[in-house]
VOBA-1610 file (N, C-alpha, C; in pm, whole numbers, padded with zeros to 5 digits, always signed):
BEGIN
Met+00277+02672+01003Met+00401+02640+01072Met+00472+02525+01000Ala+00603+02542+00977Ala+00680+02437+00911Ala+00693+02316+01003Leu+00677+02198+00945Leu+00687+02074+01020Leu+00817+02002+00987Asn+00869+01927+01084Asn+00980+01836+01061Asn+00921+01700+01027Ile+00948+01653+00906Ile+00883+01532+00854Ile+00990+01430+00814Ala+00983+01312+00874Ala+01076+01204+00841Ala+01004+01101+00755Phe+01066+01064+00643Phe+01013+00963+00553Phe+01086+00832+00577Gln+01015+00734+00633Gln+01070+00598+00642Gln+01029+00526+00514Met+01128+00496+00430Met+01097+00449+00295Met+01212+00363+00242Asp+01186+00290+00135Asp+01295+00230+00060Asp+01380+00344+00004His+01509+00318-00015His+01598+00430-00045His+01550+00508-00168Ile+01552+00638-00156Ile+01496+00725-00259Ile+01571+00713-00391Ser+01694+00665-00388Ser+01770+00650-00512Ser+01710+00544-00603Gly+01632+00451-00547Gly+01581+00340-00626Gly+01439+00357-00676Ile+01377+00472-00652Ile+01237+00487-00691Ile+01227+00540-00834Ser+01112+00513-00896Ser+01078+00570-01027Ser+00982+00685-01002Ile+01029+00807-01020Ile+00953+00922-00973Ile+00825+00944-01051Ala+00817+00893-01174Ala+00698+00918-01256Ala+00572+00866-01192Gly+00583+00757-01116Gly+00464+00700-01057Gly+00473+00675-00908Asp+00570+00739-00841Asp+00592+00708-00700Asp+00514+00803-00609Thr+00428+00746-00528Thr+00343+00826-00440Thr+00424+00893-00330Thr+00520+00822-00272Thr+00601+00882-00165Thr+00674+01006-00216Phe+00727+00998-00339Phe+00795+01113-00397Phe+00699+01229-00416Ala+00577+01200-00461Ala+00477+01307-00478Ala+00445+01372-00345Leu+00436+01293-00239Leu+00410+01349-00106Leu+00526+01437-00060Ala+00650+01393-00091Ala+00766+01473-00054Ala+00768+01606-00129Leu+00737+01602-00258Leu+00734+01726-00337Leu+00635+01827-00277Glu+00517+01780-00243Glu+00415+01872-00190Glu+00454+01923-00051Ala+00511+01836+00032Ala+00554+01881+00164Ala+00661+01987+00152Gln+00756+01968+00060Gln+00861+02066+00040Gln+00803+02197-00012Arg+00706+02189-00104Arg+00642+02309-00158Arg+00578+02392-00048Arg+00528+02322+00055Arg+00463+02392+00166Arg+00562+02447+00268Gly+00689+02422+00247Gly+00789+02477+00338Gly+00826+02387+00454His+00781+02263+00452His+00819+02171+00559His+00962+02122+00540Arg+01025+02080+00648Arg+01161+02028+00645Arg+01156+01876+00634Leu+01226+01821+00534Leu+01217+01679+00502Leu+01343+01605+00545Tyr+01321+01483+00595Tyr+01430+01395+00634Tyr+01401+01255+00580His+01508+01184+00546His+01498+01054+00480His+01572+00950+00563Tyr+01512+00831+00578Tyr+01585+00717+00633Tyr+01520+00589+00586Thr+01599+00483+00580Thr+01546+00352+00543Thr+01517+00272+00670Pro+01436+00168+00662Pro+01404+00089+00781Pro+01527+00032+00852Asp+01633+00003+00777Asp+01754-00050+00839Asp+01824+00052+00928Ala+01791+00180+00911Ala+01853+00286+00991Ala+01772+00317+01116Leu+01672+00237+01146Leu+01584+00259+01261Leu+01624+00165+01375Ser+01634+00220+01496Ser+01671+00141+01614Ser+01581+00180+01731Gln+01576+00093+01831Gln+01504+00122+01954Gln+01601+00116+02071His+01607+00225+02147His+01688+00233+02268His+01593+00257+02385Gly+01571+00155+02466Gly+01470+00168+02569Gly+01335+00193+02505Arg+01274+00306+02538Arg+01148+00343+02474Arg+01167+00459+02377Arg+01288+00472+02323Arg+01314+00576+02223Arg+01335+00513+02087Ala+01279+00574+01984Ala+01301+00533+01846Ala+01406+00625+01787Ile+01518+00566+01746Ile+01632+00642+01695Ile+01654+00606+01549Ala+01684+00706+01467Ala+01714+00680+01325Ala+01823+00774+01277Ser+01899+00728+01178Ser+01999+00814+01113Ser+01927+00892+01003Leu+01895+01017+01032Leu+01816+01099+00940Leu+01906+01179+00848Glu+01872+01178+00720Glu+01942+01255+00619Glu+01851+01367+00571Pro+01887+01494+00591Pro+01806+01602+00535Pro+01789+01583+00384Leu+01666+01603+00337Leu+01628+01567+00200Leu+01575+01688+00124Glu+01622+01704+00001Glu+01561+01795-00096Glu+01520+01712-00217Val+01404+01745-00275Val+01355+01670-00391Val+01331+01763-00508Arg+01345+01705-00627Arg+01320+01777-00752Arg+01249+01683-00847Asp+01152+01735-00921Asp+01076+01652-01014Asp+01152+01642-01146Val+01274+01587-01138Val+01364+01578-01252Val+01419+01435-01256Ala+01381+01358-01355Ala+01429+01220-01365Ala+01581+01219-01375Gly+01644+01134-01294Gly+01789+01123-01294Gly+01859+01219-01200Ser+01785+01317-01150Ser+01842+01414-01055Ser+01731+01459-00960His+01668+01360-00897His+01544+01390-00825His+01561+01413-00675Phe+01685+01401-00622Phe+01700+01419-00478Phe+01842+01461-00444Thr+01854+01524-00327Thr+01982+01551-00264Thr+01969+01514-00117Leu+02065+01437-00067Leu+02067+01400+00073Leu+02190+01461+00139Ala+02171+01523+00255Ala+02283+01573+00334Ala+02332+01463+00428Ala+02437+01493+00502Ala+02498+01393+00591Ala+02397+01349+00698Pro+02397+01219+00732Pro+02302+01169+00831Pro+02339+01213+00973Thr+02235+01229+01053Thr+02251+01262+01194Thr+02165+01168+01277Arg+02225+01109+01380Arg+02150+01021+01470Arg+02048+01105+01547Thr+01920+01072+01531Thr+01813+01158+01580Thr+01706+01077+01650Asp+01657+01129+01763Asp+01540+01071+01828Asp+01418+01114+01748Leu+01339+01016+01701Leu+01223+01050+01618Leu+01118+01129+01695Ala+01130+01135+01826Ala+01039+01220+01903Ala+01061+01368+01870Glu+01174+01401+01807Glu+01199+01538+01766Glu+01127+01573+01635Met+01073+01473+01568Met+00997+01496+01444Met+00851+01528+01476Asp+00791+01608+01391Asp+00647+01632+01404Asp+00567+01519+01340Val+00619+01466+01228Val+00548+01364+01152Val+00650+01261+01104Val+00614+01133+01112Val+00688+01026+01046Val+00593+00958+00949Leu+00635+00946+00823Leu+00556+00874+00724Leu+00611+00733+00712Leu+00527+00635+00740Leu+00562+00493+00727Leu+00532+00452+00584Arg+00636+00450+00499Arg+00610+00439+00356Arg+00695+00334+00284Gln+00767+00246+00358Gln+00840+00145+00282Gln+00742+00043+00225Asp+00780-00015+00111Asp+00696-00115+00046Asp+00702-00248+00121Pro+00594-00328+00112Pro+00604-00466+00159Pro+00712-00539+00079Pro+00754-00664+00112Pro+00671-00763+00180Pro+00649-00730+00328Phe+00533-00767+00373Phe+00489-00742+00510Phe+00540-00855+00598Asp+00672-00854+00622Asp+00735-00962+00696Asp+00766-00916+00838Met+00842-00998+00914Met+00869-00964+01053Met+00954-00838+01064His+01039-00812+00965His+01116-00688+00966His+01022-00568+00959Tyr+00926-00575+00870Tyr+00828-00467+00856Tyr+00749-00452+00986Ile+00703-00564+01040Ile+00623-00561+01162Ile+00703-00502+01278Thr+00832-00536+01287Thr+00914-00483+01395Thr+00923-00332+01388Thr+00933-00275+01268Thr+00939-00129+01258Thr+00812-00065+01312Thr+00698-00131+01297Thr+00574-00073+01351Thr+00578-00070+01504His+00636-00173+01566His+00650-00172+01712His+00741-00058+01756Ile+00854-00040+01686Ile+00948+00065+01724Ile+00883+00204+01710Leu+00809+00225+01602Leu+00750+00356+01579Leu+00643+00391+01682Glu+00585+00291+01745Glu+00488+00320+01852Glu+00552+00394+01968Cys+00686+00383+01981Cys+00754+00449+02092Cys+00739+00601+02087Val+00720+00657+01968Val+00718+00804+01956Val+00577+00862+01960Gln+00477+00777+01963Gln+00340+00828+01968Gln+00300+00858+02112Pro+00213+00959+02136Pro+00148+01047+02038Pro+00224+01177+02010Lys+00344+01193+02074Lys+00418+01318+02054Lys+00444+01342+01906Thr+00484+01237+01837Thr+00504+01244+01692Thr+00387+01174+01624Leu+00335+01235+01520Leu+00226+01175+01443Leu+00286+01078+01341Val+00253+00950+01352Val+00300+00849+01257Val+00185+00815+01164Val+00210+00826+01034Val+00108+00805+00930Val+00158+00700+00831Asn+00077+00593+00809Asn-00041+00556+00882Asn-00005+00500+01020Asp-00103+00498+01110Asp-00082+00453+01247Asp-00016+00315+01247Pro+00103+00301+01309Pro+00178+00175+01296Pro+00110+00056+01360Ala+00041+00075+01471Ala-00026-00039+01534Ala-00137-00092+01445Trp-00211-00002+01382Trp-00320-00048+01296Trp-00268-00099+01161Val-00156-00046+01113Val-00093-00106+00996Val-00056-00251+01026Arg+00003-00272+01142Arg+00043-00407+01182Arg-00077-00501+01195Asn-00188-00449+01244Asn-00304-00532+01272Asn-00404-00536+01157Ser-00365-00479+01041Ser-00456-00476+00926Ser-00386-00522+00799Pro-00331-00645+00798Pro-00267-00692+00674Pro-00363-00681+00557Glu-00311-00638+00443Glu-00397-00590+00336Glu-00490-00696+00279Lys-00444-00819+00273Lys-00528-00925+00216Lys-00613-00994+00322Ile-00590-00959+00451Ile-00673-01012+00559Ile-00775-00909+00605Phe-00735-00783+00611Phe-00826-00676+00649Phe-00953-00681+00564Val-00939-00708+00436Val-01054-00708+00345Val-01155-00815+00382Thr-01112-00922+00450Thr-01205-01030+00485Thr-01305-00987+00592Glu-01286-00870+00651Glu-01386-00818+00744Glu-01513-00773+00671Phe-01506-00772+00538Phe-01621-00731+00456Phe-01651-00842+00355Pro-01691-00960+00404Pro-01704-01077+00315Pro-01806-01059+00204Asp-01908-00976+00227Asp-02009-00957+00124Asp-01961-00865+00012Leu-01849-00797+00031Leu-01796-00708-00071Leu-01689-00773-00157Met-01638-00888-00116Met-01522-00946-00182Met-01557-01076-00252Pro-01474-01121-00347Pro-01499-01250-00411Pro-01473-01363-00311Glu-01523-01482-00343Glu-01500-01597-00257Glu-01349-01614-00236Thr-01309-01632-00110Thr-01168-01628-00074Thr-01136-01738+00026Leu-01017-01796+00008Leu-00966-01900+00097Leu-00825-01861+00140Ile-00796-01869+00271Ile-00660-01850+00324Ile-00619-01982+00388Thr-00511-02043+00338Thr-00480-02179+00379Thr-00338-02217+00342Arg-00290-02327+00401Arg-00171-02398+00354Arg-00204-02543+00318Asp-00331-02575+00316Asp-00375-02712+00294Asp-00409-02733+00146Pro-00330-02813+00073Pro-00358-02835-00070Pro-00495-02897-00095Asp-00545-02977-00002Asp-00677-03036-00020Asp-00785-02929-00019Glu-00768-02827+00066Glu-00863-02717+00070Glu-00861-02639-00062Val-00742-02618-00116Val-00730-02546-00243Val-00796-02627-00355Asp-00773-02757-00356Asp-00831-02842-00460Asp-00984-02838-00454Ala-01037-02844-00333Ala-01183-02838-00318Ala-01238-02703-00361Phe-01162-02597-00330Phe-01204-02462-00367Phe-01209-02447-00518Arg-01109-02501-00589Arg-01109-02491-00735Arg-01221-02575-00795Lys-01249-02690-00737Lys-01360-02770-00788Lys-01492-02697-00775Glu-01504-02614-00673Glu-01628-02539-00650Glu-01637-02416-00740His-01523-02349-00763His-01528-02218-00828His-01464-02213-00967Gly-01399-02320-01011Gly-01337-02317-01143Gly-01206-02242-01143Asp-01192-02143-01230Asp-01069-02065-01237Asp-01043-01994-01104Ile-00916-01996-01061Ile-00881-01932-00934Ile-00753-01850-00950Ile-00733-01761-00854Ile-00608-01688-00839Ile-00541-01737-00712Val-00411-01767-00720Val-00331-01807-00605Val-00219-01705-00589Lys-00202-01650-00467Lys-00100-01548-00448Lys-00049-01549-00304Pro+00072-01496-00282Pro+00125-01488-00146Pro+00038-01398-00059Leu+00028-01432+00068Leu-00058-01356+00157Leu+00001-01219+00187Tyr+00134-01208+00187Tyr+00198-01083+00226Tyr+00287-01027+00116Gly+00258-01057-00010Gly+00335-01004-00121Gly+00287-00867-00162Asn+00346-00816-00270Asn+00304-00685-00320Asn+00346-00671-00466Gly+00289-00572-00533Gly+00331-00536-00666Gly+00304-00640-00773Gly+00215-00735-00746Gly+00183-00837-00845Gly+00276-00956-00845Ala+00376-00957-00756Ala+00472-01067-00754Ala+00407-01195-00703Gly+00430-01305-00773Gly+00386-01435-00726Gly+00237-01460-00740Ile+00170-01387-00830Ile+00026-01408-00851Ile+00006-01501-00970Phe-00073-01606-00951Phe-00095-01706-01056Phe-00244-01722-01082His-00279-01721-01211His-00414-01754-01254His-00414-01900-01295Met-00485-01983-01219Met-00492-02126-01246Met-00629-02158-01303Gln-00632-02195-01430Gln-00759-02229-01493Gln-00810-02364-01442Glu-00938-02385-01463Glu-01004-02502-01403Glu-00935-02632-01440Gly-00888-02646-01564Gly-00826-02771-01605Gly-00675-02772-01599Asp-00614-02667-01543Asp-00467-02657-01539Asp-00410-02766-01448Arg-00315-02844-01501Arg-00257-02956-01425Arg-00136-02916-01342Asn-00105-02786-01338Asn+00013-02740-01266Asn-00018-02696-01122Leu-00143-02707-01079Leu-00178-02657-00947Leu-00099-02727-00837Ala-00090-02858-00842Ala-00019-02932-00737Ala+00127-02887-00728Ala+00191-02871-00844Ala+00330-02827-00844Ala+00344-02685-00790Leu+00249-02597-00826Leu+00252-02461-00775Leu+00239-02459-00623Leu+00148-02540-00570Leu+00129-02543-00425Leu+00253-02597-00355Glu+00320-02694-00416Glu+00445-02743-00359Glu+00547-02629-00349Leu+00555-02549-00455Leu+00647-02435-00457Leu+00611-02335-00348Phe+00482-02302-00335Phe+00438-02208-00232Phe+00470-02262-00092Leu+00447-02391-00069Leu+00472-02449+00063Leu+00620-02446+00098Glu+00706-02460-00002Glu+00849-02455+00022Glu+00899-02312+00039Thr+00833-02217-00027Thr+00881-02079-00030Thr+00831-01996+00088Phe+00704-02018+00127Phe+00640-01933+00228Phe+00607-02014+00354Arg+00637-01957+00469Arg+00600-02022+00595Arg+00455-01996+00631Glu+00401-01881+00584Glu+00266-01844+00618Glu+00168-01904+00516Pro+00039-01902+00547Pro-00061-01945+00449Pro-00056-01857+00325Phe-00121-01901+00221Phe-00136-01821+00100Phe-00285-01799+00076Ile-00316-01714-00021Ile-00454-01674-00044Ile-00500-01723-00181Val-00623-01773-00185Val-00684-01824-00307Val-00818-01753-00324Gln-00843-01701-00444Gln-00969-01633-00470Gln-01029-01681-00602Arg-01162-01673-00608Arg-01228-01699-00735Arg-01181-01597-00838Tyr-01143-01646-00955Tyr-01096-01558-01062Tyr-01211-01472-01112Leu-01184-01343-01124Leu-01284-01248-01174Leu-01246-01211-01317Lys-01324-01256-01411Lys-01292-01229-01552Lys-01297-01082-01585Glu-01366-01003-01501Glu-01375-00859-01524Glu-01238-00791-01516Val-01137-00861-01463Val-01005-00802-01453Val-00949-00767-01591Arg-00996-00835-01697Arg-00948-00802-01831Arg-00984-00659-01869Ser-01089-00604-01806Ser-01127-00465-01830Ser-01060-00370-01732Gly-00990-00425-01634Gly-00916-00340-01542Gly-00939-00373-01396Asp-00838-00339-01318Asp-00837-00350-01172Asp-00827-00206-01122Lys-00933-00155-01064Lys-00938-00013-01030Lys-00874+00013-00894Arg-00783+00109-00889Arg-00726+00158-00764Arg-00799+00286-00726Ile-00861+00285-00609Ile-00931+00400-00556Ile-00857+00450-00433Ile-00826+00578-00429Ile-00754+00639-00319Ile-00853+00705-00224Leu-00836+00678-00095Leu-00919+00740+00008Leu-00831+00820+00103Ile-00877+00940+00138Ile-00814+01024+00240Ile-00913+01037+00355Glu-00868+01000+00474Glu-00955+01004+00593Glu-01087+00931+00568Gly-01079+00818+00497Gly-01196+00734+00476Gly-01288+00777+00364Glu-01251+00881+00289Glu-01336+00932+00182Glu-01266+00916+00047Pro-01336+00868-00057Pro-01272+00852-00188Pro-01243+00986-00252Val-01120+00999-00306Val-01080+01126-00365Val-01029+01112-00508Gly-01012+00989-00557Gly-00965+00972-00693Gly-00944+00826-00725Ala-00931+00795-00855Ala-00915+00656-00898Ala-00844+00651-01032Ile-00777+00539-01056Ile-00724+00505-01187Ile-00763+00361-01216Asn-00772+00329-01343Asn-00796+00191-01385Asn-00665+00133-01436Arg-00632+00012-01389Arg-00508-00053-01430Arg-00544-00177-01512Val-00507-00174-01639Val-00547-00279-01733Val-00429-00373-01757Pro-00449-00503-01740Pro-00336-00596-01762Pro-00295-00603-01907Ala-00167-00635-01928Ala-00117-00658-02063Ala-00185-00781-02122Asp-00187-00790-02255Asp-00256-00901-02322Asp-00203-01037-02279His-00073-01044-02246His-00010-01171-02214His-00010-01203-02065Asp-00075-01118-01982Asp-00065-01133-01837Asp-00202-01119-01775Ser-00221-01184-01658Ser-00348-01170-01586Ser-00337-01067-01474Arg-00217-01010-01455Arg-00195-00913-01348Arg-00202-00772-01403Ser-00263-00683-01325Ser-00281-00547-01372Ser-00184-00449-01307Asn-00106-00496-01210Asn-00014-00406-01140Asn+00081-00339-01239Met+00103-00210-01221Met+00189-00136-01313Met+00335-00178-01301His+00372-00237-01186His+00507-00289-01171His+00537-00400-01273Val+00433-00469-01318Val+00453-00585-01405Val+00392-00563-01543Gly+00373-00437-01582Gly+00331-00409-01718Gly+00187-00368-01736Gly+00112-00353-01626Gly-00024-00303-01637Gly-00026-00159-01688Arg-00134-00120-01753Arg-00147+00012-01814Arg-00248+00096-01738Ala-00208+00215-01698Ala-00299+00304-01626Ala-00389+00378-01723Glu-00517+00388-01689Glu-00614+00461-01769Glu-00699+00550-01679Pro-00747+00663-01731Pro-00839+00745-01651Pro-00971+00673-01630Thr-01037+00704-01521Thr-01163+00638-01490Thr-01244+00725-01395Gln-01367+00686-01371Gln-01454+00752-01275Gln-01494+00651-01167Ile-01528+00701-01051Ile-01575+00615-00942Ile-01723+00590-00961Thr-01762+00463-00970Thr-01900+00427-00996Thr-01983+00432-00867Glu-02113+00421-00883Glu-02202+00419-00767Glu-02172+00299-00678Arg-02148+00182-00739Arg-02113+00063-00661Arg-01985+00086-00581Glu-01887+00148-00642Glu-01760+00172-00574Glu-01776+00273-00461Arg-01866+00369-00479Arg-01893+00462-00369Arg-01963+00389-00254Glu-02045+00290-00285Glu-02106+00208-00180Glu-01999+00132-00102Ile-01902+00077-00175Ile-01792+00004-00109Ile-01715+00099-00017Cys-01683+00217-00068Cys-01608+00314+00013Cys-01687+00355+00137Ala-01817+00372+00121Ala-01901+00411+00235Ala-01904+00302+00341Arg-01899+00176+00298Arg-01900+00065+00392Arg-01771+00056+00471Ile-01656+00073+00404Ile-01529+00055+00472Ile-01478+00183+00537Gly-01531+00298+00494Gly-01482+00426+00545Gly-01479+00438+00696Pro-01586+00400+00767Pro-01583+00411+00914Pro-01471+00329+00977Ser-01442+00210+00923Ser-01334+00129+00977Ser-01198+00194+00954Leu-01182+00258+00838Leu-01057+00327+00809Leu-01037+00444+00907Lys-01143+00518+00933Lys-01134+00630+01025Lys-01105+00584+01168Glu-01171+00476+01209Glu-01149+00423+01344Glu-01004+00382+01365Arg-00940+00334+01260Arg-00802+00287+01270Arg-00700+00398+01241Gly-00748+00517+01219Gly-00658+00629+01200Gly-00583+00629+01069Phe-00639+00566+00965Phe-00572+00560+00836Phe-00599+00689+00758Val-00493+00764+00731Val-00507+00886+00654Val-00512+00854+00505Leu-00418+00772+00457Leu-00405+00741+00314Leu-00422+00591+00292Val-00519+00555+00210Val-00550+00414+00182Val-00577+00400+00034Gly-00536+00288-00024Gly-00572+00255-00161Gly-00644+00122-00164Ile-00762+00118-00222Ile-00834-00008-00234Ile-00833-00053-00379Asp-00845-00183-00398Asp-00850-00243-00532Asp-00988-00302-00554Val-01048-00268-00667Val-01182-00314-00701Val-01180-00372-00841Ile-01229-00495-00855Ile-01245-00560-00986Ile-01393-00587-01007Gly-01449-00532-01112Gly-01593-00546-01132Gly-01666-00484-01014Asp-01747-00565-00947Asp-01822-00517-00831Asp-01760-00560-00699Tyr-01636-00610-00702Tyr-01578-00672-00584Tyr-01455-00599-00533Leu-01449-00582-00402Leu-01332-00532-00331Leu-01235-00648-00313Thr-01108-00630-00356Thr-01012-00739-00346Thr-00900-00713-00246Glu-00862-00587-00224Glu-00758-00556-00126Glu-00783-00418-00067Ile-00735-00400+00057Ile-00731-00268+00122Ile-00586-00243+00157Asn-00522-00151+00085Asn-00378-00126+00097Asn-00353-00011+00194Val-00286-00043+00306Val-00263+00056+00411Val-00115+00081+00436Thr-00025+00003+00374Thr+00118+00019+00401Thr+00174+00135+00320Ser+00186+00120+00189Ser+00238+00230+00106Ser+00159+00236-00024Pro+00029+00269-00015Pro-00054+00270-00135Pro-00002+00368-00239Thr-00020+00331-00366Thr+00029+00412-00478Thr-00087+00457-00565Gly-00055+00541-00663Gly-00153+00581-00764Gly-00183+00728-00770Ile-00132+00809-00676Ile-00177+00949-00673Ile-00118+01030-00788Arg-00001+00997-00836Arg+00055+01073-00949Arg-00025+01046-01076Glu-00068+00922-01094Glu-00148+00888-01211Glu-00283+00958-01208Val-00345+00965-01090Val-00473+01034-01078Val-00458+01180-01123Lys-00357+01247-01074Lys-00336+01388-01110Lys-00301+01402-01258Arg-00220+01308-01311Arg-00179+01315-01452Arg-00300+01308-01544Phe-00403+01233-01503Phe-00523+01220-01585Phe-00628+01327-01555Gly-00588+01431-01482Gly-00678+01543-01460Gly-00760+01533-01334Gly-00728+01437-01247Gly-00803+01420-01123Gly-00749+01508-01012Ala-00789+01477-00890Ala-00755+01558-00774Ala-00605+01557-00747Asp-00556+01664-00686Asp-00419+01670-00636Asp-00420+01605-00498Ile-00404+01473-00495Ile-00421+01397-00371Ile-00308+01426-00273Ala-00188+01456-00322Ala-00080+01492-00231Ala-00118+01615-00148Ser-00182+01713-00212Ser-00226+01831-00140Ser-00335+01796-00038Leu-00429+01713-00078Leu-00534+01670+00015Leu-00476+01594+00133Phe-00374+01512+00106Phe-00308+01436+00212Phe-00247+01530+00316Trp-00171+01629+00268Trp-00105+01718+00365Trp-00204+01809+00435Asp-00315+01843+00369Asp-00421+01914+00440Asp-00468+01832+00560Ala-00486+01702+00538Ala-00533+01614+00645Ala-00429+01599+00756Val-00303+01580+00717Val-00197+01562+00817Val-00177+01689+00898Glu-00176+01803+00830Glu-00160+01930+00903Glu-00276+01954+00999Ala-00396+01917+00958Ala-00512+01932+01046Ala-00498+01845+01169Arg-00449+01721+01150Arg-00428+01632+01263Arg-00317+01687+01356Arg-00210+01733+01293Arg-00096+01779+01373Arg-00128+01907+01449Asn-00206+01993+01389Asn-00234+02122+01450Asn-00366+02125+01525Gly-00441+02015+01514Gly-00576+02014+01573Gly-00578+01985+01722
//
């Protein structure tokens, strides 16, 4: 049965289709005969207990420079949709959080993926702290004295925004670097929330692995290698994707976190692993599925829609 599927996303005109997971999901949904609709978070409103959005019928094509067609928008109650995909990118700010509250209005009549309440309650750099034995030593704070003590204990550290994304604002501070105080001043002026500090993992030079899980089970991975001049491996900032395999240690990590992902209703999740350590659990708009398929791995978009259709029809 064809489904009515609304994509809540950053505007499709601004995406790079070669590596965009949301676009890959749209292509597969269209191939299956589902009806696609597009809207941005700014087009979402709440009227009483109704979630209303200006939906634009969407067609997609895997053609760079001509990858979409949008028809005229229509004011629509999202309860008329079978599925809403919550796929806009962070930052995970109050605007993002508010959209999760609004989307709760349409549940359970409409299936929202990933579940908005659990997305809200599982910030990616905080959710991972529920598994302290799997992650590197980590500090969440706004206290410069705590950061100074942490660096004295662990040497090289990473400092990054708690709710950032795509590698933005990540700093590798070496043990003797004299710029830490100035960096913390900048963070305190820029961010109202605490920031996150972690022990630097030198294994990142060999790559930061993105592992994709569907319904709590690992289905594919890519390795993201930082550029020679950078400590960040995110592809947004110049990291290089390479084919890889999921190791036994990484399967242990997935087995540990899988039950929690299932309990929270997360269909699509991307985790980041450096060496033997889990560093993030990405539940908002995880990426990487096009790269996995490009390197000969699983067709994760197809697996995703198998899971969503099973939930919707089950």
